[in-house]
MDAnalysis code that builds the backbone (N, CA, C; Angstrom):
import MDAnalysis as mda
import numpy as np

u = mda.Universe.empty(726, n_residues=242, atom_resindex=np.repeat(np.arange(242), 3), trajectory=True)
u.add_TopologyAttr("name", ["N", "CA", "C"] * 242)
u.add_TopologyAttr("resid", np.arange(1, 243))
u.add_TopologyAttr("resname", ["MET", "SER", "THR", "ILE", "LYS", "GLN", "ALA", "MET", "ILE", "PHE", "ALA", "ALA", "GLY", "LEU", "GLY", "THR", "ARG", "PHE", "LYS", "PRO", "TRP", "THR", "ASP", "LYS", "HIS", "PRO", "LYS", "ALA", "LEU", "ALA", "VAL", "ILE", "HIS", "GLY", "LYS", "SER", "LEU", "LEU", "GLN", "ARG", "ASN", "ILE", "GLU", "TYR", "LEU", "GLN", "GLN", "TYR", "GLY", "ILE", "TYR", "GLN", "VAL", "VAL", "VAL", "ASN", "VAL", "HIS", "HIS", "PHE", "ALA", "GLU", "GLN", "ILE", "THR", "ASP", "ALA", "LEU", "HIS", "HIS", "ASN", "LYS", "GLY", "TRP", "GLY", "SER", "GLU", "ILE", "THR", "ILE", "SER", "ASP", "GLU", "THR", "ASP", "VAL", "VAL", "LEU", "GLU", "THR", "GLY", "GLY", "GLY", "LEU", "LYS", "LYS", "ALA", "ALA", "PRO", "LEU", "PHE", "GLU", "PRO", "SER", "PRO", "ILE", "VAL", "ILE", "ILE", "ASN", "VAL", "ASP", "ILE", "LEU", "THR", "ASP", "LEU", "ASP", "LEU", "GLY", "ALA", "MET", "MET", "ARG", "PHE", "HIS", "GLN", "LEU", "GLU", "THR", "PRO", "LEU", "ALA", "THR", "LEU", "ALA", "ILE", "THR", "ASN", "ARG", "VAL", "THR", "SER", "ARG", "TYR", "PHE", "LEU", "PHE", "ASP", "GLU", "ASN", "ASN", "THR", "LEU", "CYS", "GLY", "TRP", "GLN", "ASN", "THR", "LYS", "THR", "GLY", "GLU", "GLN", "LYS", "ILE", "SER", "ARG", "THR", "VAL", "THR", "PRO", "MET", "ILE", "PRO", "LYS", "ALA", "PHE", "SER", "GLY", "VAL", "HIS", "ILE", "VAL", "GLU", "PRO", "ALA", "LEU", "PHE", "PRO", "LEU", "ILE", "THR", "GLN", "GLU", "GLY", "LYS", "PHE", "SER", "MET", "VAL", "ASP", "VAL", "TYR", "LEU", "GLN", "LEU", "ALA", "LYS", "GLN", "HIS", "THR", "ILE", "LYS", "GLY", "TYR", "ASP", "HIS", "SER", "TYR", "SER", "LYS", "PHE", "ILE", "ASP", "VAL", "GLY", "LYS", "PRO", "GLU", "ALA", "VAL", "ALA", "THR", "ALA", "GLU", "SER", "MET", "PHE", "PRO", "GLN"])
u.atoms.positions = np.array([
    [-30.138, -43.273, -42.392],
    [-28.948, -42.729, -41.763],
    [-29.596, -42.095, -40.438],
    [-29.246, -42.469, -39.422],
    [-29.946, -41.918, -38.175],
    [-29.049, -40.425, -37.936],
    [-29.876, -39.522, -37.391],
    [-29.501, -38.310, -37.178],
    [-28.931, -38.289, -35.872],
    [-27.704, -37.442, -35.631],
    [-27.255, -37.238, -34.436],
    [-28.059, -36.391, -33.495],
    [-28.352, -36.735, -32.147],
    [-29.205, -36.082, -31.496],
    [-28.665, -35.426, -30.034],
    [-27.426, -35.785, -29.916],
    [-26.828, -35.324, -28.546],
    [-25.674, -34.581, -28.800],
    [-25.072, -33.645, -27.748],
    [-24.005, -32.848, -28.017],
    [-23.445, -32.471, -26.529],
    [-22.191, -31.885, -26.570],
    [-21.414, -31.552, -25.368],
    [-20.911, -30.259, -25.576],
    [-21.109, -29.170, -24.970],
    [-20.631, -27.827, -24.818],
    [-19.432, -27.647, -23.930],
    [-18.358, -27.559, -24.114],
    [-17.076, -27.314, -23.234],
    [-17.469, -26.011, -22.598],
    [-17.749, -25.674, -21.476],
    [-17.932, -24.524, -20.962],
    [-17.292, -24.294, -19.542],
    [-16.407, -25.086, -19.199],
    [-15.585, -25.239, -17.836],
    [-14.335, -24.296, -17.758],
    [-13.984, -23.914, -18.867],
    [-12.638, -23.228, -18.993],
    [-12.573, -21.913, -17.975],
    [-11.412, -21.558, -17.720],
    [-11.072, -20.371, -16.642],
    [-11.134, -19.180, -17.484],
    [-10.971, -19.150, -18.809],
    [-11.043, -17.930, -19.656],
    [-10.071, -16.881, -19.522],
    [-8.823, -17.285, -19.063],
    [-7.823, -16.515, -18.593],
    [-7.519, -15.458, -19.844],
    [-7.630, -15.610, -20.967],
    [-7.435, -14.797, -22.356],
    [-8.690, -13.786, -22.365],
    [-9.598, -13.986, -21.603],
    [-11.041, -13.290, -21.716],
    [-11.061, -12.286, -20.330],
    [-10.006, -11.974, -19.609],
    [-10.172, -11.162, -18.595],
    [-10.328, -9.595, -19.170],
    [-11.000, -8.686, -18.324],
    [-11.495, -8.803, -16.985],
    [-12.704, -9.475, -16.827],
    [-13.492, -9.759, -17.907],
    [-14.852, -10.360, -17.644],
    [-14.780, -11.652, -16.987],
    [-13.911, -12.432, -17.187],
    [-13.646, -13.756, -16.434],
    [-13.188, -13.534, -15.056],
    [-12.862, -12.357, -14.597],
    [-12.608, -12.159, -13.327],
    [-13.998, -12.370, -12.259],
    [-14.946, -12.243, -13.010],
    [-16.353, -12.062, -12.171],
    [-17.323, -13.171, -12.810],
    [-17.029, -13.565, -14.010],
    [-18.102, -14.318, -14.937],
    [-17.455, -15.329, -15.489],
    [-18.089, -16.487, -15.945],
    [-17.690, -17.412, -16.807],
    [-17.580, -16.933, -18.210],
    [-16.605, -17.411, -19.133],
    [-16.517, -16.756, -20.445],
    [-17.933, -17.265, -21.242],
    [-18.592, -18.364, -20.904],
    [-19.560, -18.905, -21.461],
    [-20.688, -17.940, -21.444],
    [-20.862, -16.995, -20.497],
    [-22.046, -15.985, -20.456],
    [-21.418, -14.589, -20.958],
    [-20.556, -14.482, -21.652],
    [-20.019, -13.393, -22.443],
    [-21.098, -13.063, -23.494],
    [-21.527, -11.882, -23.784],
    [-22.564, -11.533, -24.455],
    [-22.163, -10.892, -25.824],
    [-22.827, -11.486, -27.062],
    [-22.441, -11.068, -28.344],
    [-24.013, -10.716, -28.983],
    [-24.203, -9.372, -29.092],
    [-25.394, -8.780, -29.632],
    [-26.652, -9.352, -28.688],
    [-26.519, -9.236, -27.456],
    [-27.578, -9.575, -26.572],
    [-27.760, -10.902, -26.011],
    [-27.007, -11.814, -26.633],
    [-26.897, -13.410, -26.465],
    [-25.572, -13.802, -25.932],
    [-25.703, -14.628, -24.838],
    [-24.407, -15.147, -24.550],
    [-23.900, -16.233, -25.486],
    [-22.485, -16.475, -25.268],
    [-22.062, -17.395, -26.073],
    [-22.630, -18.977, -26.038],
    [-23.010, -19.140, -24.678],
    [-23.734, -20.275, -24.367],
    [-25.095, -20.426, -25.160],
    [-25.853, -19.390, -24.878],
    [-27.170, -19.487, -25.730],
    [-27.032, -19.577, -27.363],
    [-25.937, -18.916, -27.863],
    [-25.849, -19.058, -29.232],
    [-25.314, -20.448, -29.756],
    [-24.748, -21.087, -28.968],
    [-24.408, -22.462, -29.215],
    [-25.226, -23.516, -29.063],
    [-26.146, -23.218, -27.832],
    [-27.391, -24.147, -27.849],
    [-28.537, -23.910, -28.865],
    [-28.589, -22.787, -29.425],
    [-29.514, -22.507, -30.479],
    [-28.728, -22.806, -31.629],
    [-27.532, -22.649, -32.031],
    [-26.912, -23.429, -33.037],
    [-27.090, -24.851, -33.210],
    [-26.923, -25.490, -32.147],
    [-27.133, -26.976, -32.237],
    [-28.726, -27.233, -32.574],
    [-29.652, -26.631, -31.925],
    [-30.978, -26.790, -32.329],
    [-31.311, -26.602, -33.814],
    [-30.526, -25.814, -34.329],
    [-30.798, -25.673, -35.843],
    [-30.718, -27.006, -36.545],
    [-29.846, -27.842, -35.957],
    [-29.540, -29.349, -36.577],
    [-30.305, -30.242, -35.884],
    [-31.454, -29.808, -35.246],
    [-32.201, -30.968, -34.395],
    [-31.605, -31.719, -33.199],
    [-30.623, -30.919, -32.555],
    [-29.798, -31.377, -31.488],
    [-30.514, -30.536, -30.096],
    [-31.162, -31.308, -29.237],
    [-31.798, -30.727, -28.017],
    [-31.372, -31.399, -26.684],
    [-30.544, -32.482, -26.921],
    [-29.953, -33.141, -25.650],
    [-28.515, -32.601, -25.367],
    [-28.280, -31.875, -24.613],
    [-26.823, -31.054, -24.581],
    [-26.356, -31.199, -23.024],
    [-25.202, -31.844, -22.997],
    [-24.425, -31.833, -21.770],
    [-23.505, -30.608, -21.817],
    [-23.523, -29.681, -20.571],
    [-22.614, -28.653, -20.353],
    [-21.734, -28.940, -19.218],
    [-20.359, -28.741, -19.484],
    [-19.524, -28.928, -18.176],
    [-19.238, -27.609, -17.609],
    [-19.260, -27.665, -16.417],
    [-18.787, -26.269, -15.652],
    [-17.898, -26.401, -14.448],
    [-16.970, -25.325, -14.359],
    [-16.070, -25.132, -13.376],
    [-16.141, -23.649, -12.856],
    [-15.591, -22.881, -13.866],
    [-15.334, -21.396, -13.441],
    [-16.649, -20.751, -13.332],
    [-17.073, -20.326, -11.999],
    [-18.219, -19.587, -11.781],
    [-19.438, -20.372, -12.275],
    [-19.424, -21.791, -11.737],
    [-20.356, -22.769, -12.454],
    [-21.591, -22.581, -11.991],
    [-21.889, -21.675, -10.784],
    [-23.274, -21.439, -10.404],
    [-23.954, -20.417, -11.356],
    [-23.192, -19.583, -11.938],
    [-23.835, -18.489, -12.828],
    [-24.402, -19.336, -14.041],
    [-23.712, -20.248, -14.577],
    [-23.981, -20.998, -15.806],
    [-25.144, -21.733, -15.384],
    [-25.343, -22.414, -14.320],
    [-26.664, -23.338, -13.754],
    [-27.616, -22.652, -13.626],
    [-27.536, -21.378, -12.872],
    [-28.456, -20.304, -12.900],
    [-29.124, -19.765, -14.194],
    [-28.202, -19.248, -15.092],
    [-28.708, -18.925, -16.385],
    [-29.532, -20.026, -17.145],
    [-28.824, -21.337, -17.077],
    [-29.709, -22.322, -17.841],
    [-30.991, -22.860, -17.180],
    [-31.169, -22.581, -15.798],
    [-32.350, -22.834, -14.947],
    [-33.390, -21.684, -15.385],
    [-32.786, -20.396, -15.179],
    [-33.673, -19.226, -15.384],
    [-34.264, -19.259, -16.830],
    [-33.526, -19.485, -17.922],
    [-33.993, -19.579, -19.324],
    [-34.444, -20.825, -20.003],
    [-34.612, -21.835, -18.724],
    [-35.126, -23.189, -19.203],
    [-34.259, -24.013, -20.462],
    [-32.991, -23.704, -20.099],
    [-32.165, -24.177, -21.307],
    [-32.253, -23.829, -22.780],
    [-32.942, -22.574, -22.909],
    [-33.228, -22.019, -23.990],
    [-34.020, -23.021, -24.855],
    [-34.779, -23.774, -24.450],
    [-35.596, -24.790, -25.165],
    [-34.873, -26.167, -25.248],
    [-33.748, -26.364, -24.793],
    [-32.905, -27.696, -24.778],
    [-33.056, -28.438, -23.499],
    [-32.830, -29.618, -23.612],
    [-32.622, -30.529, -22.310],
    [-31.240, -30.458, -21.836],
    [-30.927, -29.771, -20.757],
    [-29.488, -29.477, -20.473],
    [-29.211, -30.474, -19.328],
    [-27.941, -31.182, -19.494],
    [-27.499, -31.860, -18.325],
    [-26.118, -31.276, -18.059],
    [-25.762, -31.197, -16.679],
    [-24.806, -30.591, -16.156],
    [-23.786, -31.447, -15.720],
    [-22.523, -31.325, -16.239],
    [-21.253, -32.222, -15.805],
    [-20.418, -31.280, -14.997],
    [-20.447, -31.538, -13.628],
    [-20.121, -30.628, -12.693],
    [-18.424, -30.882, -12.699],
    [-17.628, -29.875, -12.906],
    [-16.227, -30.199, -12.608],
    [-15.620, -28.960, -11.549],
    [-16.725, -28.663, -10.816],
    [-16.476, -27.626, -9.854],
    [-15.156, -27.818, -8.935],
    [-14.867, -28.946, -8.676],
    [-13.637, -29.439, -7.806],
    [-12.409, -29.215, -8.633],
    [-12.405, -29.722, -9.717],
    [-11.007, -29.446, -10.450],
    [-11.485, -29.352, -11.986],
    [-10.911, -28.528, -12.847],
    [-11.233, -28.337, -14.185],
    [-10.125, -29.275, -14.944],
    [-10.981, -30.083, -15.865],
    [-10.254, -31.281, -16.428],
    [-9.781, -31.328, -17.808],
    [-9.979, -29.980, -18.406],
    [-9.583, -29.796, -19.738],
    [-10.804, -30.537, -20.672],
    [-10.343, -30.544, -22.033],
    [-11.231, -31.078, -22.841],
    [-11.340, -32.546, -22.809],
    [-10.294, -33.106, -22.715],
    [-10.180, -34.622, -22.661],
    [-10.865, -35.192, -21.463],
    [-10.396, -34.757, -20.288],
    [-10.780, -35.181, -19.090],
    [-12.254, -34.881, -18.825],
    [-12.744, -33.792, -19.511],
    [-14.135, -33.201, -19.251],
    [-14.968, -34.191, -19.878],
    [-14.499, -34.629, -21.264],
    [-15.519, -35.674, -21.970],
    [-15.564, -36.887, -21.368],
    [-14.412, -37.297, -20.868],
    [-14.242, -38.686, -20.115],
    [-15.219, -38.629, -18.888],
    [-15.147, -37.564, -18.117],
    [-16.158, -37.637, -17.011],
    [-17.495, -37.469, -17.213],
    [-17.833, -36.715, -18.512],
    [-19.222, -36.916, -18.921],
    [-19.747, -38.019, -19.427],
    [-18.936, -39.035, -19.911],
    [-19.267, -40.202, -20.772],
    [-20.377, -40.903, -20.203],
    [-20.637, -40.980, -18.875],
    [-21.993, -41.738, -18.422],
    [-23.264, -41.099, -18.712],
    [-23.288, -39.739, -19.151],
    [-24.290, -38.853, -19.430],
    [-24.965, -39.005, -20.832],
    [-24.134, -39.665, -21.545],
    [-24.667, -39.839, -23.157],
    [-25.360, -41.164, -23.255],
    [-26.183, -41.217, -24.420],
    [-26.788, -42.436, -24.969],
    [-25.612, -42.970, -25.810],
    [-25.735, -44.285, -26.121],
    [-24.586, -44.932, -26.799],
    [-24.837, -44.655, -28.476],
    [-24.528, -43.500, -28.693],
    [-24.670, -43.082, -30.081],
    [-23.737, -41.825, -30.162],
    [-23.308, -41.358, -31.650],
    [-22.552, -40.226, -31.952],
    [-22.845, -38.720, -30.966],
    [-21.800, -38.149, -30.649],
    [-22.008, -36.941, -29.992],
    [-21.399, -35.884, -30.681],
    [-21.934, -34.707, -30.885],
    [-21.312, -33.406, -31.377],
    [-20.608, -32.824, -30.156],
    [-19.516, -32.222, -30.470],
    [-18.908, -31.636, -29.162],
    [-18.320, -30.125, -29.857],
    [-18.660, -29.107, -29.081],
    [-18.175, -27.748, -29.516],
    [-17.864, -26.868, -28.328],
    [-16.663, -26.042, -28.524],
    [-16.064, -25.340, -27.490],
    [-17.137, -23.932, -27.536],
    [-17.404, -23.542, -26.165],
    [-18.475, -22.499, -25.983],
    [-18.023, -21.060, -26.539],
    [-16.553, -21.098, -26.566],
    [-16.298, -19.686, -27.156],
    [-15.922, -19.621, -28.819],
    [-16.692, -20.858, -29.458],
    [-16.410, -20.898, -30.845],
    [-18.082, -20.315, -31.482],
    [-17.766, -19.464, -32.379],
    [-19.077, -19.055, -33.164],
    [-18.761, -19.333, -34.575],
    [-19.797, -20.198, -35.285],
    [-19.454, -20.490, -36.532],
    [-20.872, -20.732, -37.370],
    [-20.893, -20.735, -38.745],
    [-22.059, -21.064, -39.478],
    [-21.758, -22.398, -40.271],
    [-20.713, -23.082, -39.865],
    [-20.619, -24.425, -40.349],
    [-21.659, -25.192, -40.512],
    [-22.000, -25.782, -41.663],
    [-23.184, -26.503, -41.977],
    [-23.057, -27.984, -41.230],
    [-23.362, -28.001, -39.856],
    [-23.238, -29.026, -39.031],
    [-24.060, -30.384, -39.419],
    [-25.024, -30.149, -40.348],
    [-25.790, -31.246, -40.824],
    [-24.984, -32.087, -41.893],
    [-24.077, -31.148, -42.798],
    [-23.278, -31.863, -43.822],
    [-22.364, -32.583, -43.108],
    [-21.682, -32.070, -41.866],
    [-20.458, -32.617, -41.421],
    [-20.979, -33.830, -40.600],
    [-22.269, -34.113, -40.181],
    [-22.610, -35.070, -39.384],
    [-22.843, -36.217, -40.622],
    [-23.377, -35.832, -41.725],
    [-23.565, -36.779, -42.727],
    [-22.223, -37.364, -43.156],
    [-21.025, -36.373, -43.339],
    [-19.919, -36.823, -43.703],
    [-19.422, -38.151, -42.719],
    [-19.494, -37.577, -41.407],
    [-19.031, -38.401, -40.408],
    [-19.879, -39.801, -40.379],
    [-21.282, -39.920, -40.611],
    [-22.041, -41.316, -40.773],
    [-21.433, -41.959, -42.008],
    [-21.063, -41.319, -43.165],
    [-20.740, -41.777, -44.287],
    [-19.415, -42.495, -44.099],
    [-18.363, -41.754, -43.522],
    [-16.952, -42.184, -43.581],
    [-16.710, -43.233, -42.325],
    [-17.618, -43.085, -41.385],
    [-17.683, -43.903, -39.987],
    [-16.306, -43.787, -39.381],
    [-15.467, -42.808, -39.197],
    [-14.142, -42.802, -38.515],
    [-14.671, -42.858, -36.905],
    [-13.610, -42.813, -36.215],
    [-13.851, -42.955, -34.573],
    [-14.217, -41.436, -34.286],
    [-13.554, -40.438, -35.090],
    [-13.913, -39.046, -34.797],
    [-13.821, -38.150, -35.929],
    [-14.514, -37.304, -36.157],
    [-14.344, -36.176, -37.289],
    [-14.025, -34.797, -36.639],
    [-13.096, -34.249, -37.179],
    [-12.701, -32.810, -36.510],
    [-12.902, -31.639, -37.574],
    [-13.772, -30.619, -37.032],
    [-13.856, -29.709, -38.144],
    [-12.493, -28.607, -38.352],
    [-12.146, -28.590, -39.398],
    [-10.833, -27.903, -39.852],
    [-11.147, -26.831, -40.814],
    [-10.019, -25.945, -40.882],
    [-10.040, -24.792, -41.882],
    [-8.606, -24.698, -42.324],
    [-8.531, -23.775, -43.341],
    [-7.197, -23.184, -43.758],
    [-6.694, -21.939, -43.043],
    [-7.530, -21.650, -41.954],
    [-6.985, -20.198, -41.299],
    [-5.535, -20.479, -40.771],
    [-4.988, -19.439, -40.410],
    [-3.759, -19.226, -40.004],
    [-3.767, -19.244, -38.397],
    [-2.725, -20.078, -37.757],
    [-2.534, -20.038, -36.525],
    [-1.294, -20.655, -36.164],
    [-1.026, -20.968, -34.859],
    [0.383, -21.552, -34.446],
    [0.400, -22.912, -34.262],
    [-0.740, -23.455, -34.105],
    [-0.750, -24.839, -33.827],
    [-1.806, -25.569, -34.829],
    [-1.262, -26.607, -35.434],
    [-2.015, -27.376, -36.520],
    [-2.248, -28.868, -36.292],
    [-3.420, -29.385, -36.779],
    [-3.403, -30.982, -36.814],
    [-2.758, -30.956, -38.450],
    [-2.053, -32.147, -38.510],
    [-1.625, -32.642, -39.744],
    [-2.200, -33.658, -40.391],
    [-2.757, -33.689, -41.476],
    [-3.547, -34.461, -42.349],
    [-2.803, -35.147, -43.584],
    [-3.180, -36.322, -44.023],
    [-2.806, -36.662, -45.338],
    [-3.634, -36.289, -46.401],
    [-3.648, -36.579, -47.704],
    [-4.290, -36.049, -48.768],
    [-5.751, -36.564, -48.614],
    [-6.120, -37.349, -47.881],
    [-7.533, -37.873, -47.723],
    [-8.113, -37.393, -46.448],
    [-7.420, -36.370, -45.712],
    [-8.049, -35.652, -44.613],
    [-8.120, -36.625, -43.404],
    [-7.141, -37.736, -43.378],
    [-7.077, -38.507, -42.337],
    [-5.860, -37.878, -41.190],
    [-6.138, -38.011, -40.119],
    [-5.238, -37.119, -39.039],
    [-3.920, -37.991, -38.976],
    [-2.848, -37.436, -39.084],
    [-1.494, -37.975, -39.138],
    [-0.595, -37.420, -38.021],
    [-0.967, -36.164, -37.335],
    [0.060, -35.591, -36.449],
    [-0.455, -34.227, -35.962],
    [0.421, -33.383, -35.499],
    [0.262, -32.131, -34.831],
    [1.627, -31.235, -34.848],
    [1.474, -30.025, -35.119],
    [2.740, -29.315, -35.040],
    [2.271, -27.834, -34.451],
    [3.437, -27.209, -33.783],
    [3.446, -25.954, -33.239],
    [4.414, -25.324, -33.939],
    [3.993, -24.363, -34.859],
    [4.885, -23.524, -35.713],
    [5.754, -22.566, -34.894],
    [5.369, -22.147, -33.790],
    [6.051, -21.375, -32.990],
    [7.100, -21.778, -32.235],
    [7.038, -23.168, -31.940],
    [7.914, -23.807, -30.992],
    [8.877, -24.843, -31.816],
    [8.294, -25.221, -33.027],
    [8.949, -26.154, -33.858],
    [8.487, -27.621, -33.486],
    [7.789, -27.700, -32.243],
    [7.235, -29.051, -31.803],
    [6.388, -29.818, -32.774],
    [6.667, -31.069, -32.753],
    [5.826, -32.018, -33.633],
    [5.441, -33.141, -33.201],
    [4.155, -33.667, -33.353],
    [3.790, -35.079, -32.781],
    [3.414, -35.729, -34.004],
    [4.009, -36.844, -34.307],
    [3.598, -37.646, -35.547],
    [2.805, -39.057, -35.042],
    [1.600, -39.178, -35.567],
    [0.862, -40.496, -35.469],
    [1.178, -41.337, -36.544],
    [1.213, -40.929, -37.604],
    [1.286, -41.734, -39.036],
    [2.426, -40.885, -39.961],
    [3.428, -41.627, -40.310],
    [4.255, -40.962, -41.378],
    [3.774, -41.015, -42.710],
    [3.359, -39.996, -43.370],
    [2.931, -39.846, -44.619],
    [3.562, -38.703, -45.265],
    [3.509, -38.538, -46.785],
    [4.027, -37.437, -47.398],
    [3.001, -36.960, -48.486],
    [2.427, -35.866, -48.633],
    [2.786, -34.894, -47.869],
    [1.786, -34.742, -46.492],
    [2.294, -33.938, -45.613],
    [1.372, -33.696, -44.359],
    [0.921, -32.337, -44.460],
    [-0.579, -32.218, -44.602],
    [-1.002, -30.989, -44.752],
    [-1.570, -30.226, -43.438],
    [-1.072, -29.122, -43.074],
    [-1.524, -28.453, -41.867],
    [-3.031, -27.814, -42.072],
    [-3.725, -28.018, -41.001],
    [-5.125, -27.614, -40.936],
    [-5.393, -27.164, -39.469],
    [-6.245, -26.062, -39.386],
    [-6.374, -25.544, -38.064],
    [-7.789, -25.994, -37.461],
    [-7.777, -26.694, -36.297],
    [-9.042, -27.184, -35.700],
    [-9.950, -26.037, -35.251],
    [-11.128, -26.277, -35.454],
    [-12.303, -25.370, -35.147],
    [-12.942, -25.449, -33.923],
    [-12.420, -26.473, -33.108],
    [-13.281, -26.666, -31.671],
    [-14.512, -27.176, -31.919],
    [-14.764, -27.789, -33.015],
    [-16.179, -28.639, -33.227],
    [-15.804, -29.925, -33.771],
    [-16.356, -31.008, -33.021],
    [-15.963, -32.440, -33.494],
    [-17.089, -33.421, -33.139],
    [-17.075, -34.537, -33.748],
    [-18.008, -35.391, -33.668],
    [-17.315, -36.820, -33.205],
    [-17.631, -37.399, -32.117],
    [-17.012, -38.600, -31.761],
    [-18.101, -39.780, -31.667],
    [-17.667, -40.992, -31.711],
    [-18.279, -42.174, -31.731],
    [-18.198, -42.716, -30.225],
    [-19.305, -43.228, -29.592],
    [-19.166, -43.559, -28.496],
    [-17.992, -44.787, -28.089],
    [-17.656, -45.491, -29.292],
    [-16.545, -46.446, -29.066],
    [-15.196, -45.805, -28.749],
    [-15.183, -44.505, -28.736],
    [-14.122, -43.650, -28.302],
    [-13.797, -43.798, -26.860],
    [-14.882, -43.845, -26.173],
    [-14.652, -43.810, -24.630],
    [-13.739, -44.952, -23.782],
    [-14.049, -45.904, -24.183],
    [-13.153, -47.253, -23.625],
    [-11.739, -47.147, -24.172],
    [-11.464, -46.349, -25.271],
    [-9.971, -46.308, -25.985],
    [-9.197, -45.217, -25.146],
    [-9.966, -44.297, -24.341],
    [-9.250, -43.191, -23.659],
    [-8.515, -43.711, -22.435],
    [-7.214, -43.678, -22.561],
    [-6.318, -44.374, -21.373],
    [-5.850, -43.371, -20.458],
    [-5.822, -41.872, -20.898],
    [-5.459, -40.861, -20.011],
    [-6.473, -40.837, -18.699],
    [-5.931, -40.251, -17.564],
    [-6.671, -40.087, -16.491],
    [-6.663, -38.533, -16.115],
    [-7.665, -38.086, -15.312],
    [-7.561, -36.807, -14.682],
    [-7.647, -35.669, -15.606],
    [-6.706, -34.569, -15.769],
    [-6.585, -33.382, -16.719],
    [-5.923, -33.680, -17.775],
    [-6.374, -33.640, -18.850],
    [-5.854, -33.755, -20.294],
    [-6.681, -33.294, -21.422],
    [-6.013, -33.077, -22.568],
    [-6.377, -32.528, -23.892],
    [-6.985, -33.510, -24.605],
    [-7.999, -33.309, -25.604],
    [-8.529, -34.088, -26.519],
    [-7.552, -34.328, -27.658],
    [-6.606, -33.388, -27.830],
    [-5.600, -33.254, -28.897],
    [-4.567, -34.710, -28.509],
    [-4.293, -34.694, -27.378],
    [-3.512, -35.866, -27.012],
    [-4.312, -37.253, -27.231],
    [-5.573, -37.228, -26.817],
    [-6.247, -38.371, -27.307],
    [-6.338, -38.667, -28.646],
    [-6.713, -37.558, -29.422],
    [-6.709, -37.868, -31.110],
    [-5.382, -38.391, -31.431],
    [-4.378, -37.717, -31.044],
    [-2.942, -38.213, -31.680],
    [-2.775, -39.440, -31.223],
    [-2.971, -39.840, -30.097],
    [-2.508, -41.508, -29.717],
    [-3.398, -42.177, -30.427],
    [-4.882, -41.911, -30.672],
    [-5.712, -42.994, -31.368],
    [-5.483, -42.911, -32.885],
    [-5.022, -41.774, -33.241],
    [-4.638, -41.820, -34.787],
    [-3.606, -42.824, -35.334],
    [-2.884, -43.373, -34.384],
    [-2.008, -44.249, -34.761],
    [-2.491, -45.655, -35.307],
    [-3.850, -45.841, -34.559],
    [-4.323, -47.264, -34.941],
    [-5.902, -47.102, -35.540],
    [-6.458, -45.901, -35.385],
    [-7.822, -45.640, -35.799],
    [-7.943, -44.636, -36.756],
    [-8.938, -44.635, -37.348],
    [-9.293, -43.393, -38.398],
    [-9.851, -42.220, -37.567],
    [-9.277, -41.224, -37.923],
    [-9.762, -39.793, -37.397],
    [-9.730, -38.871, -38.500],
    [-10.844, -38.461, -38.943],
    [-10.942, -37.380, -40.156],
    [-10.966, -36.074, -39.938],
    [-10.727, -35.237, -41.088],
    [-10.875, -33.908, -40.823],
    [-12.148, -33.435, -41.945],
    [-12.780, -32.614, -41.381],
    [-13.889, -32.225, -42.241],
    [-13.593, -30.605, -42.485],
    [-13.175, -30.321, -43.608],
    [-12.862, -28.855, -44.067],
    [-14.057, -28.043, -44.199],
    [-14.172, -26.807, -43.515],
    [-15.262, -26.018, -43.787],
    [-14.607, -24.687, -43.876],
    [-13.451, -24.622, -44.466],
    [-12.937, -23.078, -44.807],
    [-13.845, -22.231, -45.460],
    [-14.960, -22.680, -45.950],
    [-15.953, -21.578, -46.744],
    [-16.754, -20.981, -45.649],
    [-16.857, -21.377, -44.523],
    [-17.682, -21.000, -43.399],
    [-17.168, -19.705, -42.447],
    [-18.080, -19.052, -42.165],
    [-17.846, -18.142, -41.120],
    [-17.356, -18.742, -39.706],
    [-16.230, -18.123, -39.159],
    [-15.684, -18.938, -37.860],
    [-14.963, -17.869, -36.971],
    [-15.210, -17.851, -35.901],
    [-14.355, -16.996, -34.858],
    [-14.335, -17.915, -33.601],
    [-13.093, -17.668, -33.114],
    [-12.690, -18.051, -31.618],
    [-12.890, -16.848, -30.863],
    [-13.821, -16.584, -29.971],
    [-14.100, -15.461, -29.059],
    [-13.401, -15.704, -27.833],
    [-11.979, -15.732, -28.037],
    [-11.012, -16.168, -26.957],
    [-10.521, -14.844, -26.113],
    [-10.755, -13.784, -26.697],
    [-10.165, -12.515, -26.171],
    [-11.265, -11.426, -26.294],
    [-11.099, -10.428, -25.318],
    [-12.184, -9.475, -25.398],
    [-12.262, -8.754, -26.786],
    [-11.103, -8.489, -27.132],
    [-11.070, -7.760, -28.630],
    [-11.852, -8.601, -29.792],
    [-12.076, -9.723, -29.538],
    [-12.711, -10.510, -30.597],
    [-14.182, -10.209, -30.630],
    [-14.802, -9.879, -29.424],
    [-16.391, -9.532, -29.427],
    [-16.863, -8.544, -30.568],
    [-16.137, -7.630, -30.710],
    [-16.357, -6.435, -31.732],
    [-16.525, -7.255, -33.100],
    [-15.448, -8.077, -33.312],
    [-15.403, -8.764, -34.747],
    [-16.556, -9.723, -34.704],
    [-16.825, -10.539, -33.683],
    [-17.879, -11.635, -33.701],
    [-19.299, -10.927, -33.737],
    [-19.467, -9.801, -33.375],
    [-20.785, -8.968, -33.581],
    [-20.781, -8.472, -34.973],
    [-19.708, -8.142, -35.725],
    [-19.931, -7.890, -36.921],
    [-20.225, -9.130, -37.904],
    [-19.608, -10.200, -37.393],
    [-19.676, -11.592, -38.166],
    [-21.044, -12.127, -38.021],
    [-21.702, -12.023, -36.912],
    [-23.090, -12.609, -36.420],
    [-23.765, -11.392, -35.983],
    [-24.511, -10.693, -36.802],
    [-25.122, -9.477, -36.685],
    [-26.646, -9.918, -35.750],
    [-27.078, -11.104, -35.932],
    [-28.272, -11.369, -35.347],
    [-28.288, -12.223, -34.006],
])
């Protein structure tokens, strides 16, 4: 079974929840115990043999490219996907970056996620199950959930605050799980993306789940934090002391 060798880190976001830091810096360079979120995720991927990484940039893009250049990619081969003109969100960002990848599976991670998820186990699961995409999920409490059947096949999405639901497959029961911002996609996904411009991967997955298999990989046993707000920094530092 071939090992997955390439990844994308989503680092283009405006980081509006992370002000005032993001008034002058990209969230990707926010520091947790002396290392930026970007460095931590590059080094996290390296633990699993992934050294080819695409990083998309928009907000204070030059600060990210300068940091990568100055630190020689922290030992990885980094390719920049430039979204300086317009931020494309996760779906548009991945679609724009498509020509930068080899025709093999890709690990994707949001730059503001820190986790000790066993990515090797998730990659083995993906290659064994052969879905179009595998989404890392947990039992954590949130307001927006992906909905899965009993075999962890994606069937829909819901927002518990607004009551909104989007159903791709009707099954009973539908089990809500929180998406961790870590996913693995097959190159076969790219020609199936019909959306243009700025759009979310959530919409892509919900559309494709109607006819294609998209799996959830539950890692509720792992450490996980979304460093989305400044107050999350202290928690992240206590969870990841190194």
